[in-house]
C-alpha positions in Angstrom: -62.7 68.4 -36.0 -65.5 66.6 -34.2 -65.1 66.7 -30.4 -66.1 63.8 -28.2 -66.7 63.6 -24.4 -64.6 61.1 -22.5 -63.9 60.4 -18.8 -60.5 59.6 -17.7 -59.3 58.7 -14.2 -56.2 60.2 -12.7 -55.3 59.3 -9.1 -58.7 57.6 -8.8 -60.5 60.8 -9.6 -62.7 61.1 -12.7 -62.2 63.9 -15.2 -64.6 64.6 -18.1 -62.8 66.0 -21.1 -63.8 67.0 -24.6 -61.2 65.8 -27.1 -61.0 65.1 -30.8 -61.1 61.5 -31.9 -57.4 61.8 -32.9 -56.5 63.0 -29.4 -58.5 60.4 -27.5 -55.9 57.6 -27.6 -53.1 59.9 -26.6 -55.1 61.4 -23.7 -56.0 57.9 -22.4 -52.4 56.7 -22.7 -51.1 59.8 -20.9 -53.6 59.2 -18.0 -52.4 55.6 -17.9 -48.8 56.7 -17.7 -49.6 59.0 -14.8 -51.5 56.3 -12.9 -48.7 53.8 -13.4 -46.2 56.3 -12.1 -48.4 57.1 -9.1 -48.6 53.3 -8.3 -44.8 53.0 -8.7 -44.2 55.9 -6.3 -46.8 54.5 -3.8 -44.8 51.3 -3.6 -41.4 53.1 -3.2 -42.1 56.1 -1.0 -44.0 57.2 2.1 -46.7 59.7 1.4 -49.5 61.5 3.1 -52.0 61.4 0.2 -52.2 60.9 -3.5 -51.5 64.6 -4.1 -47.9 63.9 -3.0 -47.7 61.1 -5.5 -49.3 63.2 -8.3 -46.9 66.0 -7.6 -43.9 63.7 -7.9 -45.2 62.2 -11.1 -45.9 65.6 -12.6 -42.3 66.7 -11.7 -40.8 63.6 -13.3 -42.8 64.0 -16.5 -42.0 67.7 -16.7 -38.3 67.1 -16.3 -38.5 64.5 -19.0 -40.4 66.8 -21.3 -37.9 69.6 -20.7 -35.0 67.3 -21.4 -36.6 66.1 -24.6 -37.4 69.7 -25.7 -33.8 70.7 -25.1 -32.5 67.7 -27.1 -34.9 68.6 -30.0 -33.7 72.2 -29.9 -30.1 71.1 -30.0 -30.7 68.6 -32.8 -32.7 71.2 -34.8 -30.0 73.8 -34.4 -27.2 71.3 -35.2 -29.2 70.1 -38.2 -29.8 73.6 -39.5 -26.1 74.4 -39.2 -25.1 71.2 -40.9 -27.6 71.7 -43.8 -26.3 75.3 -44.3 -22.7 73.9 -44.5 -23.8 71.3 -47.1 -25.7 74.0 -49.0 -22.6 76.2 -49.1 -20.4 73.3 -50.3 -22.9 72.5 -53.0 -23.1 76.1 -54.1 -19.4 76.4 -54.3 -19.0 73.4 -56.4 -22.0 74.0 -58.7 -21.2 74.5 -62.3 
């Protein structure tokens, strides 16, 4: 896929990235989420510098990602088990 060069800003710092066109929107959206979370934390907590806010945002997003990953793993496992049960029932009743 064709790669394009973009510049995003995270915590008021520019970062040049090479991404595919299909990734561009997702990367920009992610940077926006991070910056929004930094602003939210800046209003709510005392901090020494933006590094503190960035660390708190990174921690929150990582916790959310781990929770989501765990839920997906559970769902996939549960779904696989249930599909196997259905397959067994269908096999038993097949003529």
